[in-house]
Structure formats: structure tokens, C-alpha cells
N, C-alpha and C positions, 0 to 999 in steps of 0.2 A: 504494500500500500504506500502511495506517495505521501510524504510528510508535508508537502506543499502543493496545492492544486492551483492551476490557472484556468479560470472559466471566464467567458465573456457573454454578457447579455446586452444586446444592442451596442451602445457605445461605452458601456461600463465594464471594465475588467475587474474580476473578483479574485484577489490573491488570498487564498485561505490556507493557514497553517493547521496541521493536524498533529498536535504534540500531546499525547496522553499524559505525560509527566509535567507538562507545562514549561519545560525547558528545551533549549535548542542545542543540537550537537552538530558535528561536521556534515553529515548527510543533509540535514534540514537546511543548513547554511547554504550548501551548494544549490539545493532546489529553490530556495528563496531567491538567491542571486539570479538563477536561471529564469525564474518567473518575472523578476523585475526587468531583466534584459528582454524577455519576450514582450512584455508590455511596451517597453521603449520602442521596439521594432514593429509593433502591431498598429498599422495605420488606421484600422477600424476601431481601435480603443482610444477614447479621448479622455477618460478619467479612470483611475484605479482606486479600489477600496481594499485595504489590507485588514484581514480579520483572522480570528483564530477559533477553532473548536475547543470545547472544554471550559472549565471554570475560569481560566486566566487568559489574558491576551498573550503574555509571555513573561514568565516568572524568573527568567535568568538563564544562565548557561548550564549545560549538562556537565561540564567539567573543563579543566585546562587542556591546552593543546598537548599533543604527544611530544616526545623528545626529539624526533627527527626534524631537520631543518624545514622540510616541505610541510610538515604538519603545523609548525609554528608560523610559517609564512601564510599558509591558508587561513589559520585562525585569525590572524591580524587583518588579512585582506578581505575576508568574507564576514567579518564581525557585523552583526546586525543586518545581514543581507548583502554587505559590501556596498561601496559607493558606486551607484549607477547614475550617470548624468542624464536625467530625464527632464525634458522641458514640457511635460504634460503634468496635470495635477495628480497628486497622490493623497489619499485620505486614510488615516488610521482609525479604525473602529475599536475603541478600547473598553474592555470589560475585565473585571477581576484584577489580578496583580499585573502591573506593568513595571518590572524591576530590571535593573542592570542592563543587560543586552536588549531586553524588551523595551526599556525606555529609549535606548539609542535608536532602535528601529522606529518607534513612534515619533521621535524627534526628527528623524530623517524624512518623514512624510511632511507634506506642506500644511496639512490641516489635521486636527485631532478631534474626534467626536467621542465622548465618554458617557457611560450610563452610571447609575447610582452605585453599582458594585465596584467601580474602578478605583484603584489606588496607584500612586506613582512614587517610585523611590529610585535614586541613582544607584544605590547598592554597590558602590565601587569597592572592589576587594583589594585593589592595589597589586594584584599579581603581576609579575614581571612580564608576562606574555599578553596581558590584557590591554588593548588600546583604549585610550581615554578620549574617544571622540565625543562622548556625552558633554564634556565641558565646553567644547567648541559650539555644539548645537545650543546648549542652554544659554550661554552668554549672549548670543545674538537674539534669543527669544525672550528671556526674562531679565536680562541685565546682570551685572557682576555681583551685586549684593545677594540676590536670590540664588544665583549659581553657586556661590561659595557656601551659602546656608544649606543648600541641598546636598552638596558634595561633602562638606566638612562635618555637618551635624547628623547626617544620616537620616534626615526627616522623611516621613512617608506622608504624602498629601492625599486627601480624599478628592473626589471629582469636583466638589464645589470650590475648594481652595485652589485646585489646579486651574479651574476656570477663572477665578478671581485674579490670579497673577499672570494670566495669559498663556499658560501652558496648554490649556484646552480651549478650542474655539466654540464648541456648542455642547450642551448637555442634552442627552436623550431623556425624555420623560414620558410616562404612560398617559395615553389619551387618544382621542380620535385623530387619525392622520390627516394632515392638511392636503387636500386634493390639488393636483396640478391644474393650471388653467386649461380649458377645452382646446382641442386641436384646431378648431376652426375660429379661435379667437386670439386676440393679441394678448401676450402675457403681461401681467401687471408689473410696472417698474416700482417695486417696493422693497424695503429693507427686510432682510431675513430676520426672523425672531432669534432671540438669544437661546431659546430652547427648541428642540425638535420633538414634536409629539408623535408617537407611534403606538400602536395597540399594546405591545408588550413592554414598552419603555426600554428596549434593548439598543445597544450601540450599533450593532450590525445593520438592523433595519433603518435606524436613523441615518447612518452614514450613506446607505444606498439611496435613501430619500433625498439627502443633501446633494448627492451626486446628480440625481435626476433634475433637481432644481438648477444646479449649475449648468447643466446641459441646455437649458433654455437660452443661454447666452453664447455669443460667438467664441468658438474654441481658438481661433487664430489670435484673438485678443488676449485670452487667458495665457496661452503659451508664451506670447511675446512679453507680457508683463512679468511672468515668472522668471524668464531668463534675465531680463533687465534687473529685477529685484535682487536675484542671487549674485549676479556678476558685479553688482555695484557695492556689495558688502565690503567694507574696508577701503573702498576707492574714494579719493577726495571728491567732494560734492561737485566742484566745477568740472571735473573730468567725467564723473558719472553721467552728467547731463548730456555729454556728447556721444555716449555709447550708441552704436548703430548695430543692431543684432538682427540681421535678416530683413525680409520685406516688411515695410510698415503696414500694420493691419488696417490702417485707415485708407489704404489704397488697394484693399483686397476685394476679391469677389464677394466674400461674406459681408463686407461693409455695404456693397451695392444691394445685396439681398436684404440686409437688415433695414436699410432705408426704404426699399420698395415694400417690404412687409409692413413697416410702420404706417406708410401712406395707405396701404390697402387694408389695414386693420386685421392682420392675420398673423399666425405664428411663422417666424422665419424658418426656412429649411437650410441649415448650415451645411457647408461642404469642406470646411477646414482648409480653405485656400483663398 
């Protein structure tokens, strides 16, 4: 049985971990990295949601790397799925424990949706073979003071506090799901709520619902904005303003379609070009 499955429904790729013990080992890391690379090359997938079966999102690592040089290198390279440069959105649906390597994986996604069962902990062991990429992700997300507090004090955050400090984007709550606008109507230009209501209040369903809502808007713009945002981290502001990364979405086919759909009061049909 695969430890990581890659499934696609419409434009949403579903990367699902199947880890009975809640921890990740060498084979699961390879499969997770392969799934992320598959999403990167899948032109029909415009958004990916990373989830996990079982009571936890990912409770940590199965154990240290082996003694062989190749094992240690793979351990560091594929930690948390490995770094795959993807200029399409990724969403982590977090439930249960999100610790150590699991937190690194969640932070490497662009957005995080959590339900009431979720908890977050850096759980840094300080092992000589363990890469500390979590610090790099955290400092850009929640600032230096929060980063040091999480790393040095070993605090565990519940979903509400994680949302309050900006670690989580949306909370999943139990309630009637919000319907998408009708296919034959123009979608409303409104701000997304701070919570996502779904029948069971679970992170997986909420994240998939969130992805469907994001798909209402032009993918070329999302991808362009993501690349600009990440590539400008640490770059002087005056230089970041001059970054030119690929075709301008405002001169794209989808911009023409969006304008036409607005005038005709209908849902746009995006082509991602």
C-alpha cells in the first residue's frame, strides 16, 4: 500500500499521507516528494491540498537517518517532503498533532486550514542529522519573537492560538457548508470569512472547500503573485518592485475572459494562460 497517494478531482490535486503510526520515514518521504513533483508537472492541477489519514496530520519523524552517507543525505534533502519549487498554491489541511517534521511540511505549504483537534509544536530535537528548516519558515511567517518562543520554549499551540498569531489562515468549524455561486451567475466579489463551515467541522473538507472557492479566480494571477511574493523575501524593496517573472497576467487570455464574463454577468471559464 502506498504511504502517499496523489489523486486529482477537477483542478484540485489531493496529496494524502497514509501513516498509521502518524510519523514519517524514508519511504513516505520519497513518495511525498514524488507527489509534490507530480503536482508541479500536472498542468491540469491548479491547487493542491495536503492531508493525512489517521488521528494526526503528522506527529514527527519515524527515526534518525541511517549511518550511510546516502541515507543521511536523503534524510536532509527529503525532510518534510523536500523543497519542490512550485508556483501553484498548496494548502495544508491540519488535524491532530502537527509536530516536528509535520510542522515543517505544513509551513512549506502556502496556506494552512486547521480544525479544533489541531495542535502545533516545533518539537526540534537538535539531532545532528536533523535540518532546521522550520526556523526559516517560521521567521518569515510569525516574526522573530514568536519563532524563538516556539523553538526555545517548546510550546504547543492549539488551533485558535495558531490562528491568532498567523500560523493558521482559516479555522474549520461545524455547520452548514457555504454553497458556491451558481454556474450561470457571476461570482460575488466578497471577502472570505475567517472560518470555514463544513458539516463535520473537519480540516480536510474545509481545505477542499477553500480550494474550490479559490478556483473561482484566475489561476495565472495566483501563480504570478506567489512567485513574486516568495522571490522578493529578503530582497531590498526598491529592487523587488522591478522583478519581472514571466508574462504579466494583466495581458493574459484569462484577463480578457474575466473582463468579458464580468460584462456578460456570468462565471469566467479560466484557461490558465
